[in-house]
N, C-alpha and C positions, 0 to 999 in steps of 0.2 A: 293325683296327676304325675305320677312318676313315669318317666320314659323308659321303657323295657330295655335298656343298654347296659351292659355291665363294663367293668374295666376301666372306669373313669379314674383319671388321677386327681389327687387333692389339691387344694388351692395353694399349696407349697412347692408344686413341681418346679424344676429349675431349668426348663429349656427355653424360657423367656417368652413363649408364646401367648399365655393368658395373663390377663391384668384384671384383678379385681377392682371394683370401683371405688377409689378412695375419693377425697375432696377434690372439687373441680380445679382448685387452685394447684394441685401436684403438678410440678413440671415435666415430670418423666411420662409424657403421653404415650399412647400407643404407636403413633408414628415414629417415635424414637427407636424403635426397634430394628428397622431395616428399611432402608429406601425402596427395596422390592416389594415388600409386604403391603397389604392394604388391611385396614381395619374391619372386623366383623363384630357387631354388637349383639350378645345374647342377654335377653331380658326375661327373668322368671323369679318369682318369689321363693321357689323351692331349691335350696342349694344343690340337692341331689339331681333335679333336673338340669341345672346349669353344668353340673359334672357331667352328666351324661351328653349333653350337647358338645361340650369339649372334647369328650372322647370321640364323638362323631366326626368333628371337624378339624382335629389337630393335624390329621394327615394333609391337610391343604396347605400347611406351613404359612398361615397368615397370622396377624395379630387378633387374638380372641379377648374381646372385652366383655366382662360379666357384670351385669347390673341386677340386683335383687328387687327393684321396684321401677315403675314408670318415671318417678321423680328422679332417681339416680341415672336413668336412661337419658332423660331430658338434659341433665348436667352434662354427661358426656358429649352430647350433641351440640352443647354451647361452643366447645373447644376443639371439636375433632371431626372430620369426615369419616363415613363409614360406606363401605361398598354394599351393605346389605345388614338389615335388622332382622333377627329372629325374635319374636315378641309373643310373649304368652298371654292368651285372652283373661283367663281368670286370675286377676291379682286383687288383693285388698287395697282400699284407699283408692287407687285409680287403676281401672282395669285397662287391657290392652286396646280397647277401642278408644277410650279417652286419651290414651297416651299417643295412639296414632294420628288422631285428630289434632293435638298439639304439635305433634311432629310437622304435620303438614301445613301447619299455620306459619311455621318459621321458614323464612326465604333460604337460610342455610341448608336445611334438611327436607326442603319441600319434594325433592325429586329422590330422596333415598329410597330404594326398594325395601318394602317390609313384608316379611313371610310370617303370617299368623300361625301359632301352634296352640292346640286345644284338645282336650279329651272329653269336652262335654257336649259337643254339638252331634246329634243323631239326626237331625232333620233339615240340615243345610240352611237353617234360617240364619244363623250366626255368620255363616260363611257369605251370604248375601251382604249382611251388614258389615262384615270385614272388608269385602271388595268396594263397598260404597265409601268407606273412609280412606281407599287408596292403596289397599294391599295389593301385592302382586301375585300372591298365592295364599292359600288357606290349608293348612295340614291338619289331619285329625290323627291324634295319638291312638294306638302305638304307630310310630313311624318307622319306616325302613331306613337305616342308617346311610345305606348306598344312595337312597333316593334323595334324602336331605343333602348329602355331599355333592350330588350331581347338579341339584338345584342351585346350591350356594355357589358351586365353582363356576357357574355361569354368570353370575353377577360379580364374581372376584375377577374373571377375565374381563368383563365388561368395564369394571372400574379402573383396571389397569390400562386398557386401551383408552379409556377416557382421559385419564391422567396423562398418558403419552401424547394424545392429540392436544391437551391443554398446554403440555410444555412446548410442543411444537409450534402451536399457535403464539405462545409468548415469545419464542425465539424468533419467530417469523416477525413479529410486532418490533421486537428489539433490533431485528436486522433492517426493517424498514425505517425505524427512528434512526438507526446509525447511518442508513444511506441518506436520509434527509439531512442529518447533521453534517455528513461528509459532503453533500451536494452545497449546502449553505457555506460551509468552510471553504470549498473550492470556489464558489462565486465570490466570496470575500476576498481570497487570495488573487483571483483574476482582477477584480476591481481595483486592489492595492498594487497590482502588477501594472495595470493600466495606468494607474496614477503615478506610478514610479517612471513607466516609459515616457509618460508626458514632461515629467520633470527632467528626464535624461534628454528628451528632444530640446527642452528649453535651455539646458545646459550646454548641449551641442551647438545650439543656435548662437548662444553668447560667445562660445569659443570661437566659432566660425567667423562670427562678424565683430564682436567687440575686441578679441584679442589680436586678430589679424590687422585691425587698423593702426594700431601704433607701430607694428612691424613694418607695414607699407611705409608709414612715414618716416621710420628710421632709415629704410633703405633708399627712399626717395631723397631724403635730405643728404645721405651719403653721396649719392650720384651728384646732387647739386653742388655739393662742396668739392668734388673732384672736377666737375665742368667749370665751375666759376672761380675756385681758388687753387685749382691744381698746380699752377706754375708757382705759386708761393710756398706750396707744401714741400719739405724736404722728403727724402726717402722714407724717413721713420713715420712722418705724418701720413704718407700716402698709404704705408702700409697698415697702420692703424685704422684709417678709414676702410680699407679693404677687408680687414679682419672683422670690423664692426657689420659691414655688409653682409660677410658670409655668415657670421652668427645670426644676423636676421633671417637669412634664407633658411638656415639649419632649423630655426625654431618654426618658422612657417612649415617646413617639411615635417617637423615633429608633430605639430598640430594637425596635419592632414593625416599622418599615420595613426595617432590616437583617435581622431574622428572615424578613420576607415575602421579600427578595430571595434569600436563602439558599434557602428552600423552592422559590421558582420555579425555580432551577437545577436542583433534584433532583427535581422533581414528575414522575410518569409521565404522559406525553401520551396523551389519550383523543380519538381523531378522531370528530367528530359534526357535524351541520349545526347552524350558529349563526346566529342572526338578528342581525346586528349593529345594524341600525335599531331593533330592539325593544330591545336592551341600552342603545342611546344614548339613546332616550326615557326608561327608566327611570332612568337616572343622572342625567339633566338634571332630571327631576322631583324626584328626591331633593335636588339642589343648590338648586332653587327652594324646597323647604320649608325648607332650612336658613337661607335668607335671602329671606324673601318680600318684603322691601322693594327688592330690587334689580330695576332696569329691564333686562331681558335678551331679546334676540331670538334664538330658537333654530330652527335649520333642520336637520332631519334627513330625509335622502332615504331614502324607503321602500323595503322589498324587499331590502336588501342583506343576502345571505346567503352565507356561505363555510362551508368545511369546516376544522375545527381542533378545539382543546381549548377547550371553552365556558368553564370556570372560568379558564383563564389569560386567555383573550381579554376576558373581562369586566375582569379586574385591568387589562390593558393599556389598554383603551378608557376604564376609569374614571380611570386615571392621567393620560391625555391630555385628557379632558374637564375633570377638577378643575384641571389645569393651566391650561387655557384659562379657566375660571371664575375662578381666582385672578388671573390677569394682566389680566382685563377689570374688576377690582373698582374701578378708578379712572375708568373710562368712564362718562359720564353715560347713554349708551345702547350698552350692551354688546352684541355680536353673536358668536355661536358657531355654526359649521356642521359637521355631518358629512356626508360624501359619498363618492362613488366616481367615478373616472375611469379611462380606460385609456391607458397609455403603453407604446409599442413592443409593442402586443399583450398587455400584462400589466396584469391589474386592480390598480388602486392605490387605497386607502383613505385619507382624510385627515380632519383634525380642524383648522379655521380659527377665528381669532379676530382681533379688532380691538383687541387690548389693548397691553401696553406693548412687545412685541417685544424683539429684542436685537441686538446687533452681531454680523453674521455673521463677523467676523475671529475670534471665540470659538467658532464653531460645533463645533469639534473637541472642546472640553471638556464640551459639552452633556450627553452620554450617560454621563459618567463618574460613578461614586458620589461623593457629597459634593461635586459640582462645582456651583457656583452663579453665575450671571450677574448676579444682583441681590442687594442687600443684604437681610438676614433682617429688618430694621427696616422694608423697603419691602414685602416679600412674604414671609411666613413659609414655611417648609417645610425638611425635612431635606436635601434634594438626592438622594434615592433613587429617585424616582418615575420619572424617565426612564431611569435605569439598569435598572430593573426592566422597564419596556417594551421597551427594547431586547433584554434577555436572553430576554424571552418571544417577541419576533418572530424572532430568530435561531433559537430551539429550534424554531420552525415552519418553518425554511428560507427566511424571508423577510428583508427589510431595512427600516430605518427611517431616516428623515432629515428634517430641519428647514430651512425657509427663513423669513428674517424681515427686517424693517425696524425700526429704533428708532423707537418711537412709533406705528408703523402695524401691529402685530399680527404673528402668526406662523401658519404652516401646518406641521402635523407630518403626513408621509405615511409609509404602510408598505405592503408587499406581503406576500403568505404563499405558502409554497411550495405548498400544495395549495388551491385556491379553487373555488367554484362560484357564478356570476354573480349 
């Protein structure tokens, strides 16, 4: 049954392509040779035939596994996958047909392609039997090496493509699983966020109603004391009652500012065209009405229109302009300007004043809640306004910053994520 091909290398060749069949428990299986290689099983009871097949197929660069009996072949199939099996028909103890039948009985190897090799069939009756047990081809020796290589290479490429499809399918399943887990996590986070928002709403309600009540009572009793006992109070007593009422009003304003900051963070954004110039004119007009005696030069660039949430932009711009109004209170000729410029191709809006300014060494503290760079006795306020401005601008995808010099005024600039000139 010798195959007429010479030049076969012996079992000790060092290129790592061929593995003789050791015990099945051997941990160094064929697949360990290379991630890109597939396994080809050569089964023949004649070592010379195995060497000849090795010589034919070594140029394919795959893992060639040799078994000298059907039983050894079945042991390999227990632990490894093969692209194709070249199986001799005439073998003692268990012939190729019996081996093929057992191969087909196992789920793991049921679809593995089998090519029969034999030198005994001259009538093609055994070929029919071979196809009956599931062979994909039946070759009669002597065989042409190029012909064998060509047939085997087809199954090698098929196995590689099948493995690639399997890996892609696994990745797809993993991706779908990851997407499901991400969706579940997102849903859980949304539920948690909704729960926390409900808790925050409850807290806001408590602050709004429960904490305001005692403040209103303190202020009301202060008024009652002044109205009913005012003539009996000396100047210090009247001053103490006045300061008590003023502290109550400041606390009420602080509660309003904190609630405002909380609502700004949770408010739903509504995109619309907003005329910032008209808003600035209206806010400055209101400020003039509150202090008609003030000398103030106000400049507003006309036609500054943006896209954003009009309600939140009104709050942000009001805080900036009220800030400028407050810090120019000690200037004999105050000046406030609202305008727009372009920096690095990005529209930038600003509020500038010639007021008290501040030390730039502390600019990092400027937008933090309750952070103040001036004494409350100099310029009243809760320290919430600029934190509210920053939160609004960030929610709209923009940024806000400030530049100033002590005693020479300040400029607050901001950008918006979606703008219209």
